[in-house]
C-alpha positions as CSV (number, residue, x, y, z in Angstrom):
1,M,-37.7,-4.7,17.4
2,K,-35.8,-7.6,18.8
3,K,-35.1,-8.9,15.3
4,M,-33.7,-5.5,14.3
5,I,-31.4,-5.4,17.3
6,M,-30.2,-8.9,16.7
7,T,-29.6,-8.2,13.0
8,L,-27.6,-5.0,13.9
9,V,-25.5,-7.0,16.5
10,M,-24.8,-9.7,13.8
11,L,-23.9,-7.1,11.3
12,L,-21.5,-5.3,13.7
13,T,-19.9,-8.6,14.7
14,T,-19.4,-9.5,11.0
15,I,-17.8,-6.1,10.4
16,A,-15.5,-6.5,13.4
17,I,-14.4,-10.0,12.4
18,F,-13.7,-8.8,8.8
19,A,-11.7,-5.8,10.1
20,Q,-9.6,-8.1,12.3
21,T,-8.8,-10.5,9.5
22,E,-7.8,-7.8,7.1
23,P,-5.7,-5.4,9.3
24,I,-3.3,-4.4,6.4
25,L,-6.2,-2.7,4.5
26,G,-6.4,1.0,4.8
27,K,-4.3,4.1,4.4
28,W,-0.6,4.3,5.2
29,Q,2.0,7.1,5.2
30,N,5.6,6.4,4.3
31,S,8.4,7.3,6.8
32,S,9.4,10.5,5.0
33,G,5.9,11.8,5.1
34,E,6.1,12.5,1.4
35,G,3.4,10.0,0.3
36,R,0.3,8.1,1.4
37,I,-0.7,4.8,0.1
38,E,-4.1,3.1,0.2
39,I,-3.8,-0.7,0.5
40,F,-6.7,-2.6,-0.9
41,K,-7.6,-6.2,-2.0
42,K,-8.6,-7.5,-5.4
43,G,-9.5,-11.1,-5.3
44,D,-6.9,-12.9,-3.2
45,H,-4.2,-10.3,-3.8
46,Y,-3.3,-7.0,-2.1
47,F,-2.3,-3.8,-3.9
48,G,-1.4,-0.3,-3.0
49,K,-2.2,3.0,-4.7
50,L,-0.4,6.4,-4.1
51,Y,-3.4,8.6,-3.2
52,W,-1.7,11.6,-1.6
53,L,1.6,13.4,-2.2
54,K,3.1,16.2,-0.1
55,E,4.3,17.8,-3.3
56,P,2.0,16.5,-6.1
57,N,3.2,19.1,-8.7
58,N,6.5,19.7,-10.4
59,D,8.4,23.0,-10.6
60,Q,6.1,24.2,-13.4
61,G,3.0,23.6,-11.3
62,Q,2.0,20.6,-13.4
63,P,1.1,17.2,-11.8
64,K,4.3,15.1,-11.4
65,K,4.7,12.5,-14.1
66,D,6.3,9.0,-14.0
67,I,9.4,10.3,-15.9
68,K,11.9,7.9,-14.4
69,N,9.9,4.9,-15.6
70,P,12.1,2.7,-18.0
71,D,9.0,2.1,-20.1
72,K,8.7,5.2,-22.3
73,N,5.0,4.5,-22.8
74,L,4.4,4.9,-19.1
75,Q,6.4,8.1,-18.5
76,S,3.4,10.4,-19.2
77,R,1.2,8.9,-16.5
78,N,0.7,10.9,-13.2
79,V,2.6,9.8,-10.1
80,L,-0.5,10.6,-8.0
81,G,-2.8,7.6,-8.4
82,L,0.0,5.1,-9.3
83,E,-0.4,1.5,-8.1
84,I,3.0,1.1,-6.5
85,L,2.3,-2.2,-4.6
86,T,1.2,-5.2,-6.7
87,N,0.2,-8.8,-6.3
88,F,0.9,-9.5,-2.6
89,T,-0.5,-12.6,-0.9
90,K,-0.9,-13.3,2.7
91,D,1.3,-15.8,4.4
92,G,0.7,-15.8,8.1
93,S,1.5,-12.3,9.4
94,T,3.6,-11.5,6.3
95,F,2.4,-10.3,2.9
96,G,4.8,-11.4,0.2
97,G,5.3,-12.4,-3.4
98,G,4.6,-8.8,-4.5
99,K,6.5,-5.9,-6.0
100,I,6.9,-2.3,-5.0
101,Y,7.6,0.4,-7.6
102,D,9.6,3.5,-6.6
103,P,8.5,6.4,-8.9
104,K,11.5,8.5,-7.7
105,T,13.9,6.1,-9.4
106,G,11.7,4.2,-11.8
107,K,12.8,0.9,-10.2
108,T,10.7,-2.1,-9.2
109,Y,11.7,-4.3,-6.3
110,S,10.5,-7.6,-4.8
111,C,8.8,-6.7,-1.6
112,K,7.3,-8.1,1.6
113,M,5.1,-6.4,4.1
114,T,4.9,-7.3,7.8
115,L,2.5,-5.7,10.3
116,Q,3.9,-4.5,13.6
117,G,0.9,-4.1,15.8
118,T,-2.0,-2.3,14.2
119,D,-0.4,1.0,13.2
120,K,3.0,0.1,11.8
121,L,3.9,-1.7,8.6
122,D,7.4,-2.8,7.7
123,I,7.9,-2.6,3.9
124,R,11.0,-4.4,2.8
125,G,12.1,-3.9,-0.8
126,Y,14.9,-6.1,-2.1
127,V,16.6,-7.5,-5.2
128,G,17.0,-11.3,-5.2
129,V,16.8,-12.2,-1.6
130,S,15.4,-10.2,1.3
131,L,18.8,-10.1,2.9
132,F,19.9,-7.5,0.3
133,G,17.2,-4.9,0.8
134,R,16.0,-1.9,2.8
135,T,13.0,-1.6,5.2
136,D,10.8,1.4,5.5
137,V,8.3,1.7,8.3
138,W,4.9,3.1,7.3
139,T,2.4,4.4,9.8
140,R,-1.4,4.0,9.6
141,V,-3.3,7.2,8.6
142,K,-6.1,7.8,11.1
C-alpha cells in the first residue's frame, strides 16, 4: 500500500512539474471571441490549431474554406482545423521564431508569444521587426 501511495505522489509531482514548465500548452480564445486555438508541442517546437469557430459555416451553410490563401491549392481546405501557429521555440518567457497565419486575410506574419501570468497570452504579429506589428491578447479557455 505504501508503494502505491508513493508511486501516486511521484506521478502527481511529475505531472505538476511538467505543467509548470509548459504553461503555454492548452486552449486559448482570441480577443474577439471568434476563434479558439489549441497550442501543442511537436518535438522542440510549438504549434497552434484552430479548433473552434464562433461561425464555422459560410452564408450557404457550408464549412468555411481558406479562400483568401494566396496558394490556390490550399483554398479548398477548411478553416476549422487549420494550423495557424507554426514553428515557435521557447526563449525564456517568450516563444518566438514562429509564424501566424490569418485566414481572414490569407496573410502570414512573423510572430512571438509572451505569457502574461497563467491565463493571458500576448500574440504579436509583425512584418520585418516586432516594432511594426500588432498585439492581440488571448485568454485561456478553462
